[in-house]
N, C-alpha and C positions, 0 to 999 in steps of 0.2 A: 462339636457341630452341633447346630440347634435344629431342632425337630418341630417345635412351636412357637409361635408368636402371640403374646398379650398385650395387651395394652392397661395401664393404669393410671390413676389421677382422681381428683376430687369430682364428687358429682355435680354433673351439669358442665364439665369443662370442654365436653365433644368427644368421649370415647364411642358412643354409639354412631354418631355423626362419621367418626371415620371408619368403623366397621361398615358401616352402609356403603360409603364411596368405595372404599378399598374391594367389597365384596363385587361390587358392581363392576370394576375395573376389570376384577379378576375372570368374571363371567363373561364380561365382553371379549374377552381375549382366548375365549375356549375353556378355561381351565374349570375342572368339577369340583363343585363348590354346594354346599348345602349348610343348612343349620337355623339359627333363630337369634332374634334382637328383642331386645325387650323397647315398649315405646310408651311414652306418657299417655294417660287419658286425662283430658281437660272436659270440664263441665262447668259453663259460665265464667269462664276465664281461671278457674279454681282444680287444681289436679285432683282428681279423685280416685287415681288408681294407675294401675302399668297393667300393659296387654305384652303378650308374647305373640312375636308375628315370626312365621317360617319365613325363609327365602322363598319359598314355593307361593308366598302370599296367604297361607292358612292363620287364622287369629284367634287367640283365647284368651281368657282372662289370666292374670297372674296376681292381681291384688285389687283390693277397693277399698275406700275408706269405710264402707259399710259392711256389716255381714250379710251373707245373703239368708240369714233367719233359721238355716237348716241345723238341726240339733243332733243329727244322726252320725255326726263326725267333728272329729276335735278340731279346734279351731288355732290356727297360728299366724301370730302377728309379729309384724315389724315396725314400732312407733305406731303411728293412726290406721294403719294396712294391715287388711286382714287378708293373708294368702289364700289361692284358691289352690291348693296342691293336686287336684284331679286333674283341672284345666290345665296347669302348667304340664303336669307329667304325660297326658294324652297327647300333646303337642312335641314336647321337647326329648322325651325317650325314644319314639321310635325314628326323629332326625338323628339323634346320637347314634342310635343302635345300627342304623344303615350304612354309617360310613366306618364302621368295625370290620372292615373287609378289604381285602386287597384289591387295588383298581390299576391291574397291570402296573407298569413301572413306575408311574407317577403315583404320589400321595393326594388322596381324596382332602379336601379341605372342608373341615366340620368348624362354623362360627357357633362360638358360645358366647352371645352378650346377655347376662353377665352369669357368673360365677359370684353369688352374693348372698346376704343373709337369707333371702326370701328364697331362694332356689335352695340353698342348702339344708331345706327343713327336708327335703325329699331325700332318705336313704339310698332310692333306686337311681336319683340324678346322679349322686355322689361315686356310686359304685360304674355306673355308665362312663363318667366323668374320665375316672381313673382308667377304665378299660380302653376307654379312646387315646388317651395320652400314650397308654403303653401299646398302641396298634402299631406294627410297622407300615400299614398302607392309611393310616390317616395323620392329619397334620391340623391341630387345633388352633383356630385363631380366635383368642377371644379376650374378654375383658375380666378384670379383678379389682377390687377395691383396693384403695390405700390401706395400709396398716394402720390397724386402731388399737386401743389400749387391751381390749379383749380378743386375741387373733380368732380367727377362722381356720381351724385345721388343714381343709383342703385348700384355701389360698395360700397357707404358707408352706405347703407342700410344693403346690405349683411353683412360688416363687424360688425354691430352694432346688429344684431339679436343674441337673446340667444342662438340661436340654430344649431349655426355656429361654428364649430370648424377651424380656420386657421392655416394653417402651413407654417411659413416663411422659404423658399429654400434660400440657402447660398452656397457658394462655399464649406464651410467649412462643410455643413450637405448633402448637396445633392445625395453624394455617400452611405449614410448609413440611410437616413430616411425613404426608399421603403416600410418597414416592419412595421413601424409605422403607416403611412399614412394607409397600407392595416389595420391594427389592429383597427385602428381609424374608417374604413369604415365599418368593421366587427360589431364593438361595436354600431355603428349606425343605423344596421339592426335589432338589438332585440329589 
C-alpha cells in the first residue's frame, strides 16, 4: 500500500501546476494540507530565479541569477542560480516540521515541490524530509526530478521506497492525470 505520492518528469512539463491544482482540490474538500511549491521569478521576460511559496501564502527566495553579495556565508550554486539556503530553510523547515505529528485518524498532507538539487544543499531539509516520510501521520505529496547521470541520493531513496507511488508526467498525460493523482492521495489517506 502506498503512503506517499510523487510526481516526476522533465523541467517545465507541468509538475508544479499539477501540485497546485491538486492541492486546491484537496483543500476545497476539507482535507488538511500544508506545504510549499516553487515558482519561477521573471524580470523583463527573462527567468532570474525561483521563489518558495507556502500554501498559506508566505513567499521567500529560493534562488537568483545574482548573488546577494554577502561574503559571510558559503554560496551554493546550481548552474547560473545562487541558492538562498537561509531563506529556503526559514520557510520550508517549519512547514515540514509541523506535519510530523498525528492528525487524528487522517493523515496530514505535506506538499513538497520540489526535492531537487537546490533544496538538497540543506542537510536540515534532507533530515526533515526523511522524518516526514517515516511519520505515520504524514502523507508527502511532492515532486522529484527525472533520474540523471549523477543521481541525487535522497531522490533515489524516495524512488526505491515501497510506500511511494510515482506518477510520470508527460505532455500526453499532464492535462488528464489530475483526477488520478487526487484519487491516489485519497487512497493513501485510508
